[in-house]
Backbone as XML, in Angstrom:
<?xml version="1.0"?>
<chain id="A" units="angstrom">
  <residue number="1" name="MET">
    <atom name="N" x="49.911" y="-5.844" z="46.255"/>
    <atom name="CA" x="49.131" y="-6.911" z="45.668"/>
    <atom name="C" x="49.798" y="-8.242" z="46.029"/>
  </residue>
  <residue number="2" name="PRO">
    <atom name="N" x="49.025" y="-9.180" z="46.597"/>
    <atom name="CA" x="49.614" y="-10.459" z="47.008"/>
    <atom name="C" x="49.939" y="-11.322" z="45.784"/>
  </residue>
  <residue number="3" name="PRO">
    <atom name="N" x="50.890" y="-12.202" z="45.878"/>
    <atom name="CA" x="51.224" y="-13.078" z="44.738"/>
    <atom name="C" x="50.100" y="-14.089" z="44.467"/>
  </residue>
  <residue number="4" name="ILE">
    <atom name="N" x="49.962" y="-14.479" z="43.212"/>
    <atom name="CA" x="48.933" y="-15.446" z="42.794"/>
    <atom name="C" x="49.462" y="-16.850" z="43.078"/>
  </residue>
  <residue number="5" name="PRO">
    <atom name="N" x="48.667" y="-17.694" z="43.774"/>
    <atom name="CA" x="49.128" y="-19.055" z="44.056"/>
    <atom name="C" x="49.332" y="-19.845" z="42.761"/>
  </residue>
  <residue number="6" name="GLY">
    <atom name="N" x="50.307" y="-20.698" z="42.714"/>
    <atom name="CA" x="50.656" y="-21.461" z="41.516"/>
    <atom name="C" x="49.567" y="-22.410" z="41.059"/>
  </residue>
  <residue number="7" name="GLU">
    <atom name="N" x="48.805" y="-23.007" z="41.970"/>
    <atom name="CA" x="47.760" y="-23.951" z="41.548"/>
    <atom name="C" x="46.527" y="-23.250" z="40.984"/>
  </residue>
  <residue number="8" name="LEU">
    <atom name="N" x="46.383" y="-21.953" z="41.171"/>
    <atom name="CA" x="45.223" y="-21.207" z="40.659"/>
    <atom name="C" x="45.313" y="-21.000" z="39.139"/>
  </residue>
  <residue number="9" name="ILE">
    <atom name="N" x="46.507" y="-20.894" z="38.623"/>
    <atom name="CA" x="46.681" y="-20.634" z="37.186"/>
    <atom name="C" x="46.135" y="-21.793" z="36.344"/>
  </residue>
  <residue number="10" name="PRO">
    <atom name="N" x="46.479" y="-23.061" z="36.560"/>
    <atom name="CA" x="45.891" y="-24.122" z="35.736"/>
    <atom name="C" x="44.385" y="-24.277" z="35.947"/>
  </residue>
  <residue number="11" name="ILE">
    <atom name="N" x="43.904" y="-24.017" z="37.141"/>
    <atom name="CA" x="42.457" y="-24.102" z="37.384"/>
    <atom name="C" x="41.720" y="-23.067" z="36.544"/>
  </residue>
  <residue number="12" name="VAL">
    <atom name="N" x="42.215" y="-21.855" z="36.565"/>
    <atom name="CA" x="41.592" y="-20.787" z="35.764"/>
    <atom name="C" x="41.699" y="-21.125" z="34.283"/>
  </residue>
  <residue number="13" name="LEU">
    <atom name="N" x="42.826" y="-21.666" z="33.838"/>
    <atom name="CA" x="43.008" y="-22.038" z="32.435"/>
    <atom name="C" x="41.970" y="-23.079" z="32.011"/>
  </residue>
  <residue number="14" name="PHE">
    <atom name="N" x="41.801" y="-24.121" z="32.796"/>
    <atom name="CA" x="40.842" y="-25.166" z="32.424"/>
    <atom name="C" x="39.393" y="-24.686" z="32.505"/>
  </residue>
  <residue number="15" name="VAL">
    <atom name="N" x="39.086" y="-23.841" z="33.467"/>
    <atom name="CA" x="37.735" y="-23.280" z="33.553"/>
    <atom name="C" x="37.451" y="-22.414" z="32.335"/>
  </residue>
  <residue number="16" name="MET">
    <atom name="N" x="38.424" y="-21.586" z="31.927"/>
    <atom name="CA" x="38.237" y="-20.723" z="30.746"/>
    <atom name="C" x="38.123" y="-21.557" z="29.475"/>
  </residue>
  <residue number="17" name="MET">
    <atom name="N" x="38.873" y="-22.644" z="29.379"/>
    <atom name="CA" x="38.748" y="-23.528" z="28.209"/>
    <atom name="C" x="37.357" y="-24.164" z="28.169"/>
  </residue>
  <residue number="18" name="GLY">
    <atom name="N" x="36.842" y="-24.536" z="29.313"/>
    <atom name="CA" x="35.491" y="-25.095" z="29.367"/>
    <atom name="C" x="34.443" y="-24.078" z="28.953"/>
  </residue>
  <residue number="19" name="PHE">
    <atom name="N" x="34.559" y="-22.865" z="29.481"/>
    <atom name="CA" x="33.625" y="-21.803" z="29.078"/>
    <atom name="C" x="33.719" y="-21.534" z="27.582"/>
  </residue>
  <residue number="20" name="THR">
    <atom name="N" x="34.926" y="-21.509" z="27.067"/>
    <atom name="CA" x="35.114" y="-21.253" z="25.637"/>
    <atom name="C" x="34.497" y="-22.372" z="24.810"/>
  </residue>
  <residue number="21" name="ALA">
    <atom name="N" x="34.716" y="-23.609" z="25.223"/>
    <atom name="CA" x="34.175" y="-24.745" z="24.474"/>
    <atom name="C" x="32.650" y="-24.740" z="24.469"/>
  </residue>
  <residue number="22" name="VAL">
    <atom name="N" x="32.050" y="-24.287" z="25.535"/>
    <atom name="CA" x="30.581" y="-24.283" z="25.620"/>
    <atom name="C" x="29.991" y="-23.022" z="24.997"/>
  </residue>
  <residue number="23" name="LEU">
    <atom name="N" x="30.548" y="-21.877" z="25.297"/>
    <atom name="CA" x="29.935" y="-20.619" z="24.876"/>
    <atom name="C" x="30.267" y="-20.211" z="23.446"/>
  </residue>
  <residue number="24" name="TYR">
    <atom name="N" x="31.364" y="-20.690" z="22.872"/>
    <atom name="CA" x="31.697" y="-20.315" z="21.492"/>
    <atom name="C" x="30.621" y="-20.787" z="20.507"/>
  </residue>
  <residue number="25" name="PRO">
    <atom name="N" x="30.196" y="-22.054" z="20.518"/>
    <atom name="CA" x="29.113" y="-22.457" z="19.600"/>
    <atom name="C" x="27.804" y="-21.721" z="19.860"/>
  </residue>
  <residue number="26" name="VAL">
    <atom name="N" x="27.526" y="-21.425" z="21.114"/>
    <atom name="CA" x="26.305" y="-20.675" z="21.431"/>
    <atom name="C" x="26.383" y="-19.279" z="20.832"/>
  </residue>
  <residue number="27" name="ALA">
    <atom name="N" x="27.538" y="-18.641" z="20.954"/>
    <atom name="CA" x="27.710" y="-17.297" z="20.399"/>
    <atom name="C" x="27.617" y="-17.322" z="18.876"/>
  </residue>
  <residue number="28" name="ARG">
    <atom name="N" x="28.181" y="-18.343" z="18.234"/>
    <atom name="CA" x="28.085" y="-18.450" z="16.770"/>
    <atom name="C" x="26.638" y="-18.657" z="16.331"/>
  </residue>
  <residue number="29" name="ALA">
    <atom name="N" x="25.909" y="-19.515" z="17.034"/>
    <atom name="CA" x="24.504" y="-19.760" z="16.689"/>
    <atom name="C" x="23.685" y="-18.482" z="16.851"/>
  </residue>
  <residue number="30" name="PHE">
    <atom name="N" x="23.945" y="-17.749" z="17.915"/>
    <atom name="CA" x="23.237" y="-16.487" z="18.128"/>
    <atom name="C" x="23.562" y="-15.485" z="17.020"/>
  </residue>
  <residue number="31" name="GLY">
    <atom name="N" x="24.825" y="-15.417" z="16.628"/>
    <atom name="CA" x="25.221" y="-14.515" z="15.546"/>
    <atom name="C" x="24.579" y="-14.891" z="14.227"/>
  </residue>
  <residue number="32" name="ARG">
    <atom name="N" x="24.512" y="-16.192" z="13.933"/>
    <atom name="CA" x="23.852" y="-16.628" z="12.692"/>
    <atom name="C" x="22.361" y="-16.303" z="12.713"/>
  </residue>
  <residue number="33" name="LYS">
    <atom name="N" x="21.742" y="-16.438" z="13.853"/>
    <atom name="CA" x="20.317" y="-16.109" z="13.971"/>
    <atom name="C" x="20.095" y="-14.626" z="13.679"/>
  </residue>
  <residue number="34" name="ILE">
    <atom name="N" x="20.960" y="-13.786" z="14.222"/>
    <atom name="CA" x="20.841" y="-12.347" z="13.982"/>
    <atom name="C" x="21.037" y="-12.045" z="12.499"/>
  </residue>
  <residue number="35" name="ASP">
    <atom name="N" x="21.999" y="-12.715" z="11.850"/>
    <atom name="CA" x="22.226" y="-12.502" z="10.421"/>
    <atom name="C" x="21.012" y="-12.914" z="9.595"/>
  </residue>
  <residue number="36" name="ARG">
    <atom name="N" x="20.416" y="-14.059" z="9.917"/>
    <atom name="CA" x="19.234" y="-14.510" z="9.176"/>
    <atom name="C" x="18.075" y="-13.540" z="9.329"/>
  </residue>
  <residue number="37" name="GLU">
    <atom name="N" x="17.884" y="-13.034" z="10.535"/>
    <atom name="CA" x="16.783" y="-12.102" z="10.766"/>
    <atom name="C" x="17.005" y="-10.791" z="10.034"/>
  </residue>
  <residue number="38" name="SER">
    <atom name="N" x="18.248" y="-10.378" z="9.895"/>
    <atom name="CA" x="18.510" y="-9.116" z="9.208"/>
    <atom name="C" x="18.286" y="-9.249" z="7.708"/>
  </residue>
  <residue number="39" name="LEU">
    <atom name="N" x="18.370" y="-10.469" z="7.153"/>
    <atom name="CA" x="18.146" y="-10.664" z="5.722"/>
    <atom name="C" x="16.672" y="-10.682" z="5.366"/>
  </residue>
  <residue number="40" name="GLN">
    <atom name="N" x="15.829" y="-11.047" z="6.308"/>
    <atom name="CA" x="14.402" y="-11.112" z="6.040"/>
    <atom name="C" x="13.798" y="-9.717" z="6.140"/>
  </residue>
  <residue number="41" name="PRO">
    <atom name="N" x="12.868" y="-9.392" z="5.220"/>
    <atom name="CA" x="12.255" y="-8.065" z="5.268"/>
    <atom name="C" x="11.411" y="-7.887" z="6.528"/>
  </residue>
  <residue number="42" name="LYS">
    <atom name="N" x="11.404" y="-6.692" z="7.053"/>
    <atom name="CA" x="10.642" y="-6.384" z="8.267"/>
    <atom name="C" x="9.362" y="-5.608" z="7.929"/>
  </residue>
  <residue number="43" name="VAL">
    <atom name="N" x="8.813" y="-5.846" z="6.731"/>
    <atom name="CA" x="7.616" y="-5.140" z="6.290"/>
    <atom name="C" x="6.391" y="-5.873" z="6.837"/>
  </residue>
  <residue number="44" name="PRO">
    <atom name="N" x="5.496" y="-5.159" z="7.519"/>
    <atom name="CA" x="4.277" y="-5.809" z="8.025"/>
    <atom name="C" x="3.420" y="-6.337" z="6.868"/>
  </residue>
  <residue number="45" name="GLN">
    <atom name="N" x="2.655" y="-7.369" z="7.137"/>
    <atom name="CA" x="1.833" y="-8.018" z="6.110"/>
    <atom name="C" x="0.843" y="-7.035" z="5.484"/>
  </residue>
  <residue number="46" name="GLU">
    <atom name="N" x="0.232" y="-6.188" z="6.303"/>
    <atom name="CA" x="-0.737" y="-5.209" z="5.788"/>
    <atom name="C" x="-0.077" y="-4.258" z="4.796"/>
  </residue>
  <residue number="47" name="LEU">
    <atom name="N" x="1.105" y="-3.792" z="5.132"/>
    <atom name="CA" x="1.836" y="-2.895" z="4.235"/>
    <atom name="C" x="2.258" y="-3.624" z="2.969"/>
  </residue>
  <residue number="48" name="GLN">
    <atom name="N" x="2.648" y="-4.876" z="3.091"/>
    <atom name="CA" x="3.040" y="-5.672" z="1.920"/>
    <atom name="C" x="1.866" y="-5.807" z="0.954"/>
  </residue>
  <residue number="49" name="GLN">
    <atom name="N" x="0.674" y="-6.089" z="1.472"/>
    <atom name="CA" x="-0.508" y="-6.204" z="0.621"/>
    <atom name="C" x="-0.834" y="-4.873" z="-0.040"/>
  </residue>
  <residue number="50" name="ARG">
    <atom name="N" x="-0.684" y="-3.789" z="0.697"/>
    <atom name="CA" x="-0.965" y="-2.465" z="0.139"/>
    <atom name="C" x="0.023" y="-2.142" z="-0.987"/>
  </residue>
  <residue number="51" name="LEU">
    <atom name="N" x="1.283" y="-2.477" z="-0.797"/>
    <atom name="CA" x="2.281" y="-2.239" z="-1.842"/>
    <atom name="C" x="1.982" y="-3.065" z="-3.092"/>
  </residue>
  <residue number="52" name="GLU">
    <atom name="N" x="1.514" y="-4.293" z="-2.911"/>
    <atom name="CA" x="1.152" y="-5.122" z="-4.060"/>
    <atom name="C" x="-0.019" y="-4.515" z="-4.823"/>
  </residue>
  <residue number="53" name="ARG">
    <atom name="N" x="-1.014" y="-4.002" z="-4.108"/>
    <atom name="CA" x="-2.154" y="-3.360" z="-4.783"/>
    <atom name="C" x="-1.695" y="-2.111" z="-5.531"/>
  </residue>
  <residue number="54" name="MET">
    <atom name="N" x="-0.793" y="-1.342" z="-4.919"/>
    <atom name="CA" x="-0.281" y="-0.146" z="-5.596"/>
    <atom name="C" x="0.487" y="-0.524" z="-6.859"/>
  </residue>
  <residue number="55" name="GLU">
    <atom name="N" x="1.252" y="-1.604" z="-6.793"/>
    <atom name="CA" x="2.003" y="-2.060" z="-7.963"/>
    <atom name="C" x="1.061" y="-2.458" z="-9.092"/>
  </residue>
  <residue number="56" name="GLN">
    <atom name="N" x="-0.017" y="-3.168" z="-8.745"/>
    <atom name="CA" x="-0.995" y="-3.561" z="-9.761"/>
    <atom name="C" x="-1.671" y="-2.330" z="-10.367"/>
  </residue>
  <residue number="57" name="ALA">
    <atom name="N" x="-1.979" y="-1.340" z="-9.533"/>
    <atom name="CA" x="-2.612" y="-0.125" z="-10.038"/>
    <atom name="C" x="-1.667" y="0.634" z="-10.970"/>
  </residue>
  <residue number="58" name="ILE">
    <atom name="N" x="-0.407" y="0.713" z="-10.600"/>
    <atom name="CA" x="0.572" y="1.407" z="-11.449"/>
    <atom name="C" x="0.735" y="0.676" z="-12.774"/>
  </residue>
  <residue number="59" name="ASP">
    <atom name="N" x="0.744" y="-0.660" z="-12.742"/>
    <atom name="CA" x="0.843" y="-1.424" z="-13.987"/>
    <atom name="C" x="-0.358" y="-1.165" z="-14.895"/>
  </residue>
  <residue number="60" name="SER">
    <atom name="N" x="-1.551" y="-1.127" z="-14.320"/>
    <atom name="CA" x="-2.736" y="-0.884" z="-15.152"/>
    <atom name="C" x="-2.745" y="0.539" z="-15.690"/>
  </residue>
  <residue number="61" name="ILE">
    <atom name="N" x="-2.263" y="1.502" z="-14.922"/>
    <atom name="CA" x="-2.158" y="2.881" z="-15.414"/>
    <atom name="C" x="-1.169" y="2.951" z="-16.571"/>
  </residue>
  <residue number="62" name="ALA">
    <atom name="N" x="-0.055" y="2.220" z="-16.455"/>
    <atom name="CA" x="0.938" y="2.210" z="-17.533"/>
    <atom name="C" x="0.346" y="1.644" z="-18.816"/>
  </residue>
  <residue number="63" name="VAL">
    <atom name="N" x="-0.480" y="0.597" z="-18.703"/>
    <atom name="CA" x="-1.127" y="0.025" z="-19.883"/>
    <atom name="C" x="-2.083" y="1.033" z="-20.510"/>
  </residue>
  <residue number="64" name="GLU">
    <atom name="N" x="-2.859" y="1.723" z="-19.684"/>
    <atom name="CA" x="-3.802" y="2.716" z="-20.209"/>
    <atom name="C" x="-3.078" y="3.887" z="-20.880"/>
  </residue>
  <residue number="65" name="VAL">
    <atom name="N" x="-1.977" y="4.328" z="-20.294"/>
    <atom name="CA" x="-1.207" y="5.419" z="-20.909"/>
    <atom name="C" x="-0.650" y="4.974" z="-22.251"/>
  </residue>
  <residue number="66" name="GLU">
    <atom name="N" x="-0.210" y="3.734" z="-22.344"/>
    <atom name="CA" x="0.285" y="3.220" z="-23.622"/>
    <atom name="C" x="-0.825" y="3.182" z="-24.665"/>
  </residue>
  <residue number="67" name="ARG">
    <atom name="N" x="-2.030" y="2.803" z="-24.245"/>
    <atom name="CA" x="-3.161" y="2.808" z="-25.180"/>
    <atom name="C" x="-3.485" y="4.222" z="-25.646"/>
  </residue>
  <residue number="68" name="ILE">
    <atom name="N" x="-3.420" y="5.180" z="-24.734"/>
    <atom name="CA" x="-3.671" y="6.579" z="-25.102"/>
    <atom name="C" x="-2.607" y="7.055" z="-26.086"/>
  </residue>
  <residue number="69" name="SER">
    <atom name="N" x="-1.367" y="6.676" z="-25.846"/>
    <atom name="CA" x="-0.272" y="7.061" z="-26.743"/>
    <atom name="C" x="-0.478" y="6.472" z="-28.129"/>
  </residue>
  <residue number="70" name="GLU">
    <atom name="N" x="-0.885" y="5.215" z="-28.201"/>
    <atom name="CA" x="-1.155" y="4.589" z="-29.498"/>
    <atom name="C" x="-2.274" y="5.332" z="-30.236"/>
  </residue>
  <residue number="71" name="GLY">
    <atom name="N" x="-3.334" y="5.679" z="-29.515"/>
    <atom name="CA" x="-4.419" y="6.437" z="-30.139"/>
    <atom name="C" x="-3.960" y="7.796" z="-30.620"/>
  </residue>
  <residue number="72" name="GLN">
    <atom name="N" x="-3.101" y="8.467" z="-29.853"/>
    <atom name="CA" x="-2.577" y="9.769" z="-30.262"/>
    <atom name="C" x="-1.712" y="9.636" z="-31.519"/>
  </residue>
  <residue number="73" name="ARG">
    <atom name="N" x="-0.886" y="8.608" z="-31.575"/>
    <atom name="CA" x="-0.049" y="8.398" z="-32.770"/>
    <atom name="C" x="-0.923" y="8.112" z="-33.992"/>
  </residue>
  <residue number="74" name="PHE">
    <atom name="N" x="-1.971" y="7.318" z="-33.802"/>
    <atom name="CA" x="-2.861" y="7.004" z="-34.915"/>
    <atom name="C" x="-3.573" y="8.254" z="-35.417"/>
  </residue>
  <residue number="75" name="THR">
    <atom name="N" x="-4.067" y="9.061" z="-34.484"/>
    <atom name="CA" x="-4.761" y="10.303" z="-34.867"/>
    <atom name="C" x="-3.806" y="11.256" z="-35.576"/>
  </residue>
  <residue number="76" name="THR">
    <atom name="N" x="-2.596" y="11.380" z="-35.082"/>
    <atom name="CA" x="-1.607" y="12.254" z="-35.704"/>
    <atom name="C" x="-1.290" y="11.779" z="-37.118"/>
  </residue>
  <residue number="77" name="LYS">
    <atom name="N" x="-1.169" y="10.465" z="-37.297"/>
    <atom name="CA" x="-0.891" y="9.927" z="-38.630"/>
    <atom name="C" x="-2.052" y="10.212" z="-39.577"/>
  </residue>
  <residue number="78" name="LEU">
    <atom name="N" x="-3.283" y="10.033" z="-39.101"/>
    <atom name="CA" x="-4.452" y="10.315" z="-39.951"/>
    <atom name="C" x="-4.484" y="11.787" z="-40.358"/>
  </residue>
  <residue number="79" name="LEU">
    <atom name="N" x="-4.231" y="12.682" z="-39.402"/>
    <atom name="CA" x="-4.261" y="14.111" z="-39.719"/>
    <atom name="C" x="-3.146" y="14.497" z="-40.680"/>
  </residue>
  <residue number="80" name="SER">
    <atom name="N" x="-1.958" y="13.929" z="-40.513"/>
    <atom name="CA" x="-0.867" y="14.281" z="-41.430"/>
    <atom name="C" x="-1.131" y="13.717" z="-42.816"/>
  </residue>
  <residue number="81" name="ASP">
    <atom name="N" x="-1.708" y="12.514" z="-42.927"/>
    <atom name="CA" x="-2.065" y="11.945" z="-44.229"/>
    <atom name="C" x="-3.148" y="12.783" z="-44.894"/>
  </residue>
  <residue number="82" name="ARG">
    <atom name="N" x="-4.067" y="13.272" z="-44.089"/>
    <atom name="CA" x="-5.157" y="14.097" z="-44.621"/>
    <atom name="C" x="-4.616" y="15.420" z="-45.151"/>
  </residue>
  <residue number="83" name="GLN">
    <atom name="N" x="-3.705" y="16.029" z="-44.427"/>
    <atom name="CA" x="-3.116" y="17.295" z="-44.880"/>
    <atom name="C" x="-2.277" y="17.087" z="-46.136"/>
  </residue>
  <residue number="84" name="GLN">
    <atom name="N" x="-1.589" y="15.989" z="-46.221"/>
    <atom name="CA" x="-0.789" y="15.707" z="-47.411"/>
    <atom name="C" x="-1.684" y="15.471" z="-48.622"/>
  </residue>
  <residue number="85" name="SER">
    <atom name="N" x="-2.798" y="14.791" z="-48.418"/>
    <atom name="CA" x="-3.703" y="14.539" z="-49.546"/>
    <atom name="C" x="-4.392" y="15.816" z="-49.996"/>
  </residue>
  <residue number="86" name="GLN">
    <atom name="N" x="-4.619" y="16.757" z="-49.104"/>
    <atom name="CA" x="-5.224" y="18.036" z="-49.492"/>
    <atom name="C" x="-4.202" y="18.926" z="-50.177"/>
  </residue>
  <residue number="87" name="ALA">
    <atom name="N" x="-2.943" y="18.796" z="-49.860"/>
    <atom name="CA" x="-1.912" y="19.628" z="-50.438"/>
    <atom name="C" x="-1.582" y="19.192" z="-51.858"/>
  </residue>
  <residue number="88" name="LEU">
    <atom name="N" x="-1.817" y="17.946" z="-52.228"/>
    <atom name="CA" x="-1.539" y="17.473" z="-53.568"/>
    <atom name="C" x="-2.622" y="17.940" z="-54.539"/>
  </residue>
  <residue number="89" name="PRO">
    <atom name="N" x="-2.225" y="18.351" z="-55.721"/>
    <atom name="CA" x="-3.251" y="18.729" z="-56.706"/>
    <atom name="C" x="-3.997" y="17.496" z="-57.191"/>
  </residue>
  <residue number="90" name="PRO">
    <atom name="N" x="-5.256" y="17.649" z="-57.528"/>
    <atom name="CA" x="-6.033" y="16.485" z="-57.994"/>
    <atom name="C" x="-5.485" y="15.989" z="-59.332"/>
  </residue>
  <residue number="91" name="LYS">
    <atom name="N" x="-5.550" y="14.692" z="-59.551"/>
    <atom name="CA" x="-5.100" y="14.096" z="-60.806"/>
    <atom name="C" x="-6.136" y="14.318" z="-61.876"/>
  </residue>
  <residue number="92" name="GLN">
    <atom name="N" x="-5.623" y="14.638" z="-63.067"/>
    <atom name="CA" x="-6.562" y="14.838" z="-64.196"/>
    <atom name="C" x="-6.475" y="13.615" z="-65.087"/>
  </residue>
  <residue number="93" name="PRO">
    <atom name="N" x="-7.613" y="13.140" z="-65.527"/>
    <atom name="CA" x="-7.629" y="11.937" z="-66.375"/>
    <atom name="C" x="-7.205" y="12.199" z="-67.778"/>
  </residue>
</chain>
């Protein structure tokens, strides 16, 4: 392997410093762009709308189930009150 000429070393040093000064900010900007894109959801608009409709449907089903539960509790209370009133002997005046 032939020896490296002495004047080539500073030339390479200054060229590499120039590349570093120019390409380092470009690389940082590119990296930040990639980070920003990874934070944003990649869900298509059509799928997003469908998920919103499903969420609304699930919410309305939950409300209806709660109403059914309230009606069941009310009916159970009426039946238990009715059984208790039948089990008590009638009052005599």
